[in-house]
C-alpha positions as CSV (number, residue, x, y, z in Angstrom):
1,X,34.3,9.8,-25.3
2,X,32.6,8.4,-22.4
3,X,29.0,9.5,-21.9
4,X,28.0,10.3,-18.3
5,X,26.3,8.1,-15.9
6,X,23.6,10.8,-15.2
7,X,22.7,11.0,-18.8
8,X,22.2,7.7,-18.9
9,X,20.2,7.5,-16.2
10,X,18.2,10.4,-17.5
11,X,17.4,8.7,-20.5
12,X,16.5,5.3,-19.3
13,X,13.8,7.3,-16.8
14,X,12.6,9.0,-20.0
15,X,12.2,5.3,-21.8
16,X,10.2,4.1,-18.6
17,X,8.5,6.9,-18.5
18,X,7.7,7.0,-22.4
19,X,6.9,3.1,-21.7
20,X,4.5,3.5,-18.8
21,X,2.6,6.0,-20.4
22,X,2.2,4.1,-23.9
23,X,1.3,1.1,-21.8
24,X,-1.5,2.6,-19.9
25,X,-2.6,5.3,-22.7
26,X,-5.8,3.0,-22.6
27,X,-6.8,3.1,-19.2
28,X,-6.1,7.0,-18.9
29,X,-8.6,7.6,-22.0
30,X,-11.1,5.8,-19.8
31,X,-10.7,8.6,-17.4
32,X,-9.5,6.1,-14.9
33,X,-5.9,5.5,-13.4
34,X,-5.4,2.3,-12.0
35,X,-1.8,3.8,-9.9
36,X,-4.3,6.5,-8.5
37,X,-6.8,3.8,-7.6
38,X,-4.6,1.6,-5.9
39,X,-2.5,4.7,-4.1
40,X,-6.0,6.1,-2.9
41,X,-6.6,3.6,-0.1
42,X,-3.2,3.4,1.3
43,X,-2.4,6.9,1.2
44,X,-4.2,7.9,4.5
45,X,-2.8,8.1,8.2
46,X,-3.9,4.5,8.6
47,X,-3.8,2.3,6.2
48,X,0.0,1.5,6.0
49,X,0.1,0.8,9.9
50,X,-2.7,-1.5,9.2
51,X,-1.1,-3.1,6.4
52,X,2.0,-3.6,8.1
53,X,0.8,-5.1,11.3
54,X,-1.0,-7.8,9.4
55,X,1.9,-8.7,7.1
56,X,4.1,-9.2,10.0
57,X,1.8,-11.0,12.3
58,X,-0.5,-12.6,9.3
59,X,-4.0,-12.8,11.1
60,X,-5.3,-10.8,13.7
61,X,-8.6,-9.7,15.4
62,X,-9.6,-6.3,15.4
63,X,-8.9,-5.4,19.0
64,X,-5.4,-6.9,18.2
65,X,-4.6,-4.5,15.3
66,X,-6.4,-1.5,17.4
67,X,-3.9,-1.9,20.5
68,X,-1.0,-2.1,17.8
69,X,-1.8,1.2,16.5
70,X,-1.7,3.9,19.0
71,X,-4.0,6.4,18.5
72,X,-7.0,4.8,16.0
73,X,-10.7,4.8,17.1
74,X,-12.5,2.2,16.7
75,X,-14.4,3.8,13.8
76,X,-12.1,4.5,11.9
77,X,-10.1,1.1,12.2
78,X,-13.2,0.1,11.1
79,X,-13.8,2.4,7.9
80,X,-10.1,1.5,7.2
81,X,-10.2,-2.2,6.9
82,X,-13.7,-1.8,5.2
83,X,-11.8,0.1,2.5
84,X,-9.1,-2.1,2.3
85,X,-11.5,-4.9,1.7
86,X,-12.8,-3.2,-1.0
87,X,-9.5,-3.0,-2.7
88,X,-9.0,-6.8,-2.0
89,X,-6.1,-5.9,0.1
90,X,-7.4,-7.7,3.0
91,X,-9.6,-10.5,3.7
92,X,-12.0,-10.8,6.6
93,X,-13.0,-14.3,7.7
94,X,-16.2,-14.1,10.2
95,X,-16.7,-17.4,12.3
96,X,-20.0,-18.9,13.4
97,X,-19.6,-18.4,17.2
98,X,-20.9,-16.4,20.1
99,X,-19.2,-13.8,20.3
100,X,-18.6,-13.8,17.2
101,X,-15.1,-14.2,16.1
102,X,-13.9,-12.0,13.2
103,X,-10.0,-12.5,11.6
104,X,-8.2,-10.3,9.2
105,X,-5.3,-10.8,7.1
106,X,-3.8,-9.6,3.9
107,X,-4.9,-11.2,0.4
108,X,-2.0,-12.4,-1.7
109,X,-2.4,-9.1,-3.6
110,X,-1.9,-7.2,-0.1
111,X,1.1,-9.2,0.6
112,X,2.7,-8.3,-2.5
113,X,1.6,-4.6,-2.4
114,X,3.0,-4.5,1.4
115,X,6.3,-6.3,0.3
116,X,6.8,-3.3,-2.1
117,X,5.6,-0.7,0.0
118,X,8.1,-1.6,2.6
119,X,11.0,-1.2,0.1
120,X,9.6,2.0,-1.2
121,X,9.3,3.2,2.1
122,X,12.6,2.2,3.2
123,X,13.9,3.9,0.3
124,X,12.0,7.2,1.2
125,X,13.3,7.1,4.9
126,X,16.9,6.7,3.4
127,X,16.7,9.3,1.2
128,X,14.6,11.9,3.3
129,X,17.9,12.4,5.1
130,X,19.5,14.0,2.0
131,X,16.6,16.5,1.4
132,X,15.9,17.7,4.8
133,X,16.9,21.3,5.5
């Protein structure tokens, strides 16, 4: 007798969750969660847009980023970039010029995360059509 595919998938999911829990048990015991710490800075209104723009354009200046994200204020862009820098997703390079020239780009970690987020967001868009009322 064949086992239905849905049962196999359910068991695979349980195994993934069990393995994740066991692997991350130490971190959870320290009252920290790497997943939460990494998702927090990118789960706001502007961070993904900044990361996607930097991923597509490689290196950008502040004004260029602001032009490509409609509705973001200079203050909010500044705070968002600072937060992404603190999480080592974005790097900032300041040139010794007058006026100062500042460029932003994704770090290698930021590139990898952005790549995975694009895949995840694509998956969400495909499946959002199925769950809409």
